[in-house]
C-alpha positions as CSV (number, residue, x, y, z in Angstrom):
1,M,141.1,4.9,-171.0
2,A,140.6,8.6,-171.6
3,T,142.6,10.3,-174.2
4,N,142.8,14.0,-175.4
5,T,141.5,13.2,-178.9
6,Y,138.1,12.1,-180.0
7,E,137.4,8.4,-180.5
8,S,134.3,7.0,-182.0
9,P,132.1,5.3,-179.4
10,L,131.6,2.5,-182.0
11,S,135.2,1.7,-181.6
12,S,135.8,2.2,-177.9
13,R,132.4,1.1,-176.5
14,Y,130.4,-1.0,-178.9
15,A,131.9,-2.9,-181.9
16,S,133.8,-6.2,-181.6
17,D,137.5,-6.5,-182.2
18,E,136.8,-8.7,-185.2
19,M,134.7,-6.0,-187.0
20,L,137.2,-3.3,-186.0
21,Y,140.0,-5.2,-187.6
22,I,138.1,-5.6,-190.8
23,F,137.9,-1.9,-191.2
24,S,141.3,-1.2,-189.7
25,A,144.1,0.5,-191.4
26,D,146.1,-2.7,-191.3
27,K,143.5,-4.6,-193.1
28,K,142.8,-1.9,-195.7
29,F,146.5,-1.2,-196.7
30,S,147.6,-4.9,-196.5
31,T,144.7,-5.5,-198.9
32,W,145.9,-2.7,-201.2
33,R,149.2,-4.6,-201.2
34,R,147.6,-7.9,-201.9
35,L,145.8,-6.4,-204.8
36,W,149.1,-4.9,-206.1
37,V,150.6,-8.4,-205.9
38,A,147.7,-9.9,-207.7
39,L,148.0,-7.3,-210.5
40,A,151.7,-7.9,-210.9
41,R,151.3,-11.6,-210.9
42,A,148.6,-11.6,-213.5
43,E,150.6,-9.2,-215.7
44,M,153.6,-11.4,-215.4
45,E,151.6,-14.5,-216.4
46,L,150.2,-12.7,-219.4
47,G,153.6,-11.7,-220.7
48,L,154.3,-8.2,-219.5
49,P,157.9,-7.4,-218.2
50,V,157.2,-8.3,-214.6
51,T,159.5,-11.0,-212.9
52,Q,158.9,-13.6,-210.4
53,E,161.6,-11.9,-208.2
54,Q,159.6,-8.6,-208.2
55,V,156.3,-10.5,-207.3
56,D,158.1,-12.4,-204.5
57,E,159.6,-9.1,-203.2
58,M,156.1,-7.6,-203.1
59,E,154.7,-10.7,-201.3
60,A,157.3,-10.4,-198.6
61,H,156.2,-7.0,-197.5
62,I,152.4,-7.1,-197.5
63,T,152.0,-6.5,-193.8
64,D,154.9,-4.3,-192.7
65,I,153.4,-1.0,-193.4
66,D,155.2,2.2,-192.2
67,Y,152.4,4.5,-191.5
68,E,154.6,7.4,-190.5
69,K,156.4,7.3,-193.8
70,A,153.1,7.0,-195.7
71,A,151.8,10.1,-193.9
72,Q,155.0,12.0,-195.0
73,W,154.4,11.0,-198.6
74,E,150.7,11.9,-198.5
75,K,151.6,15.3,-197.0
76,K,154.0,15.8,-199.9
77,L,151.9,14.3,-202.7
78,R,148.4,15.0,-201.5
79,H,147.3,11.6,-202.7
80,D,146.8,8.6,-200.5
81,V,147.2,5.9,-203.1
82,M,150.5,7.3,-204.5
83,A,151.8,7.8,-200.9
84,H,151.4,4.1,-200.3
85,V,152.9,3.2,-203.6
86,H,156.0,5.1,-202.7
87,T,156.0,3.6,-199.1
88,Y,155.7,0.1,-200.6
89,G,158.2,0.8,-203.3
90,E,160.8,1.8,-200.7
91,L,160.5,-1.7,-199.2
92,C,160.5,-3.3,-202.6
93,P,163.1,-1.5,-204.7
94,K,163.2,-4.1,-207.4
95,A,159.4,-4.1,-207.8
96,M,158.9,-0.4,-207.6
97,P,159.0,0.3,-211.3
98,I,155.9,-2.1,-211.9
99,I,153.8,-1.5,-208.8
100,H,150.4,-0.2,-209.8
101,L,151.3,-0.7,-213.5
102,G,148.3,0.4,-215.6
103,A,146.1,0.9,-212.6
104,T,144.1,3.8,-211.3
105,S,143.5,4.7,-207.6
106,C,140.2,2.9,-207.6
107,Y,141.9,-0.4,-208.5
108,V,143.0,-0.6,-204.9
109,G,140.5,1.6,-203.2
110,D,137.2,0.2,-204.7
111,N,138.4,-3.4,-204.8
112,T,139.4,-3.2,-201.3
113,D,136.0,-1.7,-200.3
114,V,134.3,-4.6,-201.9
115,I,136.5,-7.1,-200.2
116,L,136.0,-5.5,-196.8
117,M,132.2,-5.3,-197.2
118,K,132.1,-9.0,-198.1
119,E,134.2,-10.0,-195.1
120,G,132.0,-7.7,-192.8
121,L,128.8,-9.3,-194.2
122,E,130.3,-12.7,-193.4
123,L,131.0,-11.8,-189.8
124,V,127.4,-10.3,-189.6
125,R,126.0,-13.6,-191.0
126,G,127.7,-15.6,-188.3
127,K,126.3,-13.4,-185.5
128,L,122.8,-13.4,-187.0
129,V,122.9,-17.3,-186.9
130,Q,124.0,-17.1,-183.3
131,V,121.2,-14.9,-182.3
132,I,118.7,-17.1,-184.1
133,A,120.0,-20.1,-182.3
134,K,119.5,-18.5,-178.9
135,L,115.9,-17.4,-179.8
136,A,115.2,-20.9,-181.1
137,K,116.1,-22.4,-177.7
138,F,114.0,-19.8,-175.9
139,A,111.0,-20.3,-178.3
140,N,111.2,-24.1,-177.8
141,E,111.2,-23.8,-174.0
142,Y,108.2,-21.5,-173.9
143,K,106.3,-22.6,-176.9
144,A,103.2,-23.5,-174.8
145,L,103.3,-20.8,-172.1
146,P,100.1,-18.7,-172.7
147,T,100.6,-15.0,-172.7
148,L,98.5,-11.9,-173.7
149,G,98.7,-11.1,-177.3
150,F,98.6,-7.4,-178.1
151,T,97.2,-5.4,-181.1
152,H,97.6,-1.6,-180.7
153,F,99.2,-2.6,-177.4
154,Q,95.7,-3.5,-176.2
155,A,95.0,-7.0,-174.9
156,A,94.0,-9.3,-177.8
157,Q,93.7,-13.1,-178.1
158,L,96.3,-15.2,-176.3
159,V,99.6,-16.3,-177.9
160,T,102.5,-18.0,-176.2
161,V,105.8,-16.5,-175.2
162,G,107.6,-18.9,-177.6
163,K,105.3,-18.0,-180.5
164,R,106.1,-14.4,-180.0
165,A,109.9,-15.2,-180.2
166,T,109.3,-16.9,-183.6
167,L,108.2,-13.4,-184.9
168,W,111.6,-12.0,-183.9
169,M,113.4,-14.9,-185.5
170,N,111.3,-14.8,-188.7
171,D,112.6,-11.1,-189.2
172,L,116.1,-12.3,-188.7
173,L,115.7,-15.1,-191.2
174,M,114.7,-12.6,-193.8
175,D,117.7,-10.5,-192.9
176,L,119.9,-13.6,-193.2
177,E,118.5,-14.3,-196.6
178,E,119.3,-10.7,-197.7
179,V,122.9,-11.0,-196.3
180,E,123.4,-14.2,-198.2
181,H,122.2,-12.6,-201.4
182,R,124.6,-9.6,-200.9
183,I,127.5,-11.9,-200.3
184,S,126.8,-14.1,-203.3
185,T,126.4,-11.1,-205.7
186,L,129.2,-8.8,-204.6
187,K,131.5,-8.3,-207.5
188,L,135.0,-6.8,-207.6
189,L,135.5,-3.6,-209.7
190,G,138.4,-5.5,-211.4
191,S,140.9,-3.6,-213.6
192,K,138.8,-1.0,-215.5
193,G,141.3,2.0,-215.7
194,T,140.5,5.7,-215.3
195,T,137.2,5.9,-217.1
196,G,136.3,2.3,-217.1
197,T,137.6,1.7,-220.6
198,Q,140.6,-0.5,-219.8
199,A,142.6,1.6,-222.3
200,S,145.7,1.6,-220.2
201,F,145.7,-2.2,-220.1
202,L,144.9,-2.5,-223.8
203,E,147.9,-0.4,-224.4
204,L,150.1,-2.5,-222.1
205,F,149.0,-5.7,-224.0
206,E,149.4,-4.0,-227.4
207,G,145.7,-4.2,-228.3
208,D,145.2,-7.9,-227.2
209,H,141.6,-7.7,-225.8
210,E,141.6,-11.4,-224.6
211,K,144.6,-10.7,-222.4
212,V,142.9,-7.6,-220.9
213,K,139.9,-9.7,-220.0
214,L,142.1,-12.5,-218.6
215,L,143.8,-10.0,-216.4
216,E,140.6,-9.3,-214.6
217,E,139.7,-12.9,-214.3
218,K,143.1,-13.8,-212.7
219,I,142.9,-10.8,-210.3
220,A,139.3,-11.8,-209.2
221,K,140.3,-15.4,-208.7
222,E,143.4,-14.6,-206.6
223,M,141.2,-12.3,-204.4
224,G,138.6,-14.9,-203.9
225,F,135.9,-13.6,-206.1
226,T,134.2,-15.4,-209.1
227,A,133.1,-12.2,-210.8
228,F,133.8,-8.5,-211.4
229,V,131.4,-5.8,-212.5
230,P,130.7,-6.0,-216.2
231,V,130.9,-2.2,-216.9
232,S,131.9,0.7,-214.8
233,G,133.3,4.3,-214.9
234,Q,136.3,4.7,-212.8
235,T,134.5,3.4,-209.7
236,Y,131.9,0.6,-209.1
237,S,128.4,1.8,-209.0
238,R,127.7,3.3,-205.6
239,K,124.4,1.5,-205.6
240,M,126.6,-1.4,-204.3
241,D,127.3,0.6,-201.2
242,Y,123.6,1.5,-200.9
243,N,122.5,-2.1,-201.2
244,V,124.9,-3.3,-198.5
245,V,124.1,-0.5,-196.1
246,S,120.4,-1.1,-196.7
247,T,120.8,-4.8,-195.8
248,L,122.5,-3.7,-192.6
249,A,119.7,-1.3,-192.0
250,G,117.3,-4.2,-192.3
251,I,119.1,-6.0,-189.5
252,A,118.9,-2.8,-187.4
253,Q,115.1,-2.6,-188.0
254,S,114.6,-6.2,-186.9
255,A,116.7,-5.8,-183.8
256,S,114.9,-2.5,-182.9
257,K,111.5,-4.3,-183.2
258,F,112.8,-7.0,-180.8
259,A,114.3,-4.5,-178.4
260,T,111.1,-2.3,-178.3
261,D,109.1,-5.4,-177.6
262,M,111.4,-6.2,-174.8
263,R,111.2,-2.7,-173.3
264,L,107.4,-3.0,-173.2
265,L,107.5,-6.5,-171.7
266,C,110.0,-5.2,-169.1
267,H,107.5,-2.5,-168.2
268,L,104.9,-5.2,-167.9
269,K,107.3,-7.3,-165.7
270,E,106.7,-10.3,-167.9
271,V,110.1,-10.8,-169.6
272,E,113.2,-8.9,-168.8
273,E,116.7,-8.6,-170.3
274,P,119.7,-10.0,-168.2
275,F,120.5,-7.8,-165.1
276,E,123.8,-8.3,-163.4
277,K,124.3,-8.6,-159.7
278,N,126.1,-5.3,-159.2
279,Q,124.3,-3.5,-162.1
280,I,122.9,-0.1,-161.3
281,G,119.6,0.8,-163.0
282,S,119.4,4.5,-162.0
283,S,121.8,6.8,-160.2
284,A,118.8,8.4,-158.4
285,M,116.4,5.4,-158.0
286,P,118.1,2.3,-156.6
287,Y,115.2,0.1,-157.2
288,K,115.1,0.5,-161.0
289,R,116.0,-2.2,-163.5
290,N,116.1,-0.2,-166.8
291,P,116.2,-2.2,-170.0
292,M,119.4,-0.3,-171.0
293,R,120.7,-3.1,-173.3
294,C,117.6,-3.0,-175.3
295,E,117.5,0.8,-175.3
296,R,121.0,0.7,-176.7
297,I,120.0,-1.6,-179.4
298,C,117.2,0.9,-180.3
299,S,119.6,3.9,-180.2
300,L,122.2,2.2,-182.5
301,A,119.6,0.9,-184.8
302,R,118.2,4.4,-185.4
303,Y,121.7,5.5,-186.4
304,V,122.0,2.8,-189.0
305,I,118.5,3.2,-190.4
306,V,119.3,6.9,-190.9
307,D,122.7,6.2,-192.3
308,V,121.2,4.6,-195.4
309,G,120.5,8.0,-196.7
310,N,124.3,8.6,-197.1
311,P,125.0,6.0,-199.9
312,A,121.6,6.8,-201.4
313,V,122.5,10.5,-201.9
314,T,126.0,9.5,-203.0
315,T,124.6,7.2,-205.7
316,A,122.3,9.8,-206.9
317,T,124.8,12.6,-207.2
318,Q,127.7,10.9,-209.0
319,W,128.6,12.6,-212.2
320,F,129.4,10.7,-215.4
321,E,132.4,8.4,-214.9
322,R,133.3,9.6,-211.4
323,T,133.5,12.5,-208.9
324,L,135.3,12.5,-205.6
325,D,132.5,13.8,-203.4
326,D,131.7,10.1,-202.5
327,S,135.1,9.5,-200.9
328,A,135.0,11.3,-197.6
329,N,131.5,10.3,-197.0
330,K,131.9,6.5,-197.7
331,R,135.0,6.4,-195.6
332,I,132.6,7.2,-192.6
333,S,129.1,5.9,-193.6
334,V,129.9,2.4,-194.8
335,P,132.3,1.3,-192.1
336,E,130.3,2.8,-189.3
337,A,127.2,1.0,-190.4
338,F,129.1,-2.2,-190.2
339,L,130.5,-1.3,-186.7
340,A,127.0,-0.3,-185.4
341,V,125.3,-3.4,-186.7
342,D,128.1,-5.5,-185.2
343,A,127.5,-3.8,-181.9
344,I,123.7,-4.3,-182.3
345,L,124.1,-8.0,-182.8
346,N,126.6,-8.3,-179.9
347,I,123.9,-6.9,-177.6
348,Y,121.1,-8.8,-179.2
349,L,123.0,-12.1,-178.6
350,N,123.7,-11.0,-175.0
351,V,120.1,-10.3,-174.2
352,A,118.8,-13.4,-176.1
353,S,121.2,-15.6,-174.1
354,G,119.8,-14.5,-170.8
355,L,116.1,-13.5,-171.1
356,I,114.3,-13.7,-167.7
357,V,110.7,-14.9,-167.9
358,H,108.2,-14.3,-165.0
359,P,105.5,-16.9,-165.5
360,K,103.4,-15.9,-162.5
361,V,103.1,-12.2,-163.8
362,I,102.2,-13.5,-167.2
363,E,99.5,-15.8,-165.7
364,K,98.2,-12.9,-163.6
365,H,97.8,-10.6,-166.7
366,V,96.2,-13.5,-168.7
367,L,93.6,-14.3,-166.0
368,E,92.8,-10.6,-165.8
369,E,91.7,-10.5,-169.4
370,L,90.6,-14.1,-169.9
371,P,86.9,-13.6,-169.0
372,F,86.5,-11.3,-171.9
373,M,88.2,-13.8,-174.2
374,A,86.1,-16.7,-172.9
375,S,82.8,-14.8,-173.5
376,E,82.3,-16.1,-177.1
377,N,82.8,-19.7,-176.0
378,I,80.4,-19.2,-173.1
379,M,77.8,-17.7,-175.5
380,M,78.2,-20.8,-177.7
381,D,77.6,-23.1,-174.7
382,A,74.6,-21.1,-173.6
383,V,73.1,-21.4,-177.1
384,K,73.6,-25.2,-177.0
385,K,71.4,-25.0,-173.7
386,G,68.6,-23.3,-175.8
387,G,69.6,-19.7,-175.6
388,N,69.1,-17.1,-178.2
389,R,72.5,-16.1,-179.7
390,Q,71.6,-12.5,-180.4
391,E,70.1,-11.9,-177.0
392,L,73.1,-13.5,-175.3
393,H,75.5,-11.4,-177.4
394,E,73.7,-8.3,-176.1
395,R,73.8,-9.4,-172.5
396,I,77.6,-10.2,-172.7
397,R,78.1,-6.7,-174.2
398,V,76.3,-5.1,-171.3
399,H,78.0,-7.2,-168.6
400,S,81.5,-6.6,-170.3
401,L,80.9,-2.9,-170.0
402,E,80.0,-3.1,-166.4
403,A,83.1,-5.4,-165.8
404,G,85.3,-3.1,-167.6
405,K,84.0,-0.1,-165.6
406,N,84.9,-2.1,-162.4
407,V,88.4,-2.6,-163.5
408,K,89.2,0.8,-165.0
409,D,87.1,3.2,-162.9
410,L,87.0,1.5,-159.6
411,G,90.2,-0.5,-159.6
412,L,88.4,-3.8,-158.9
413,S,89.0,-7.2,-160.3
414,N,87.3,-8.4,-163.5
415,N,83.9,-9.8,-162.3
416,L,82.4,-10.7,-165.8
417,I,82.1,-14.3,-164.8
418,D,80.2,-13.4,-161.7
419,L,77.8,-11.1,-163.7
420,I,77.2,-13.9,-166.3
421,A,76.6,-16.5,-163.5
422,E,74.0,-14.3,-161.9
423,D,72.2,-13.8,-165.2
424,P,69.4,-16.4,-165.7
425,A,69.5,-15.8,-169.5
426,F,72.6,-18.0,-169.7
427,G,71.5,-20.9,-167.4
428,M,75.1,-21.7,-166.4
429,T,76.6,-22.4,-163.0
430,R,79.8,-20.7,-161.9
431,E,81.6,-23.8,-162.1
432,E,80.5,-24.4,-165.8
433,L,81.6,-20.9,-166.6
434,T,85.0,-21.2,-164.7
435,A,85.8,-24.2,-166.8
436,H,86.1,-21.9,-169.8
437,L,89.0,-19.9,-168.0
438,E,91.7,-22.4,-168.9
439,P,94.4,-20.4,-170.9
440,S,95.7,-23.3,-173.0
441,R,92.2,-23.4,-174.7
442,Y,92.9,-20.1,-176.2
443,I,96.3,-20.3,-177.8
444,G,95.3,-22.0,-180.9
445,R,98.2,-23.8,-182.8
446,C,100.9,-21.7,-181.1
447,P,102.9,-24.7,-179.7
448,Q,102.6,-26.5,-183.1
449,Q,103.5,-23.4,-185.0
450,V,106.6,-23.0,-183.0
451,E,107.6,-26.6,-183.6
452,E,106.9,-26.5,-187.3
453,F,108.8,-23.2,-187.6
454,L,111.8,-24.4,-185.8
455,D,111.9,-27.7,-187.7
456,G,111.1,-26.4,-191.1
457,E,112.8,-23.0,-191.1
458,V,115.4,-22.6,-188.4
459,A,116.9,-26.1,-188.2
460,P,118.1,-26.0,-191.8
461,V,119.8,-22.7,-191.2
462,L,121.5,-23.9,-188.0
463,E,122.7,-27.0,-189.7
464,R,124.0,-25.1,-192.7
465,Y,126.0,-22.7,-190.4
466,A,126.9,-25.1,-187.6
467,G,130.5,-23.7,-187.7
468,A,129.2,-20.4,-186.4
469,L,127.5,-21.9,-183.4
470,Q,130.6,-22.7,-181.3
471,D,129.8,-21.6,-177.7
472,K,130.8,-18.0,-177.3
473,E,130.3,-15.7,-174.3
474,A,128.0,-12.9,-175.3
475,E,130.1,-10.3,-173.5
476,L,129.8,-6.6,-173.9
477,K,132.5,-3.9,-173.7
478,V,130.3,-1.8,-171.4
């Protein structure tokens, strides 16, 4: 529905409701409140004058956020965290005196960012697994269907349709490994204070270093983390944002490679993305079936790949213990990277779930090039019959040039087999030569490679994340 204000296309057209919620205001500010509860509870358990009644009061008001009141406070105070402290405090009058005790703004801001990035990566992980599962089914189905391999987009030795799909999957498995690494190594900022010295907490605990350390451990545990950063300034190192967005960009790269291959295959009319009954390919040319979903993948992927520069520059330009020139940038660059990759994977899943293969077109293209590929085997057979390998090599070279001229300059079919059959140097009948034109003889170990890859690499992943494989419709917003 159109409105009179700008709305990010990532929200209105592309990203899923699940990812939009992770980076929503409700999720962000309720997480701030959960962090304030965790801080208060830990301080109470370690002997500070915080009561259970105050903690209970705070817990009762984690989700009822009055955004209008918070906006009024922020307009007055010009500080988003203190605006929400006061908004929360009005709901929790008994707890108001101890909310945010000893903390700095980054206690809620940075810790929340880490929590949201972790949950975003977990959602991305599940979608990666779903895409891999769809491609695995496709690869297994077409593991033995010969197709032209391409190097430099020039016809090369045959592969199979299924073997090519394993290349797409292998990229995604590498991405999955990187996502798993990021999830397992993300650390909370913890409770470090204004310059990372924990001086405010050391003051609160009257010089008891052990209690200051226990405070962080308790907060991390309550928020579902096993670790917090060992040292920091006021913020966690912005390299953490860079590493996460780089991981997302890796997924974008893999998806764009797949989508580009699909766009080329669509041009060849060999494999196509799903095309709905009433879908219009072009407003001017009714016959067209443009690969618009794969084009959209490439378009969004380009955005994510470029977006890596944002946290990279932010990391490089932070001063000493902190500056605030990171804030406005990271509010945009990190969430939007997640939303874009979420959209990319939604489209990827949709396409991988409904790939359309045209075996007859594939076979036609294979047979057009197969005489050239069979020439080495033909030469070997002719040598066995007493021919000279070097002379035969030269004869095939000459005949290949003539056959190529027929195809490219005259628009005729490939007549290399006819030319060789008429050449007495080979001493082979047309029937003997035609026997070499069986595509399955030129696919090497493709079927076996597919089976070994699916069994050895893919199956353990699908088993490990079986919960992510519940049947879901790969629906798109647009």
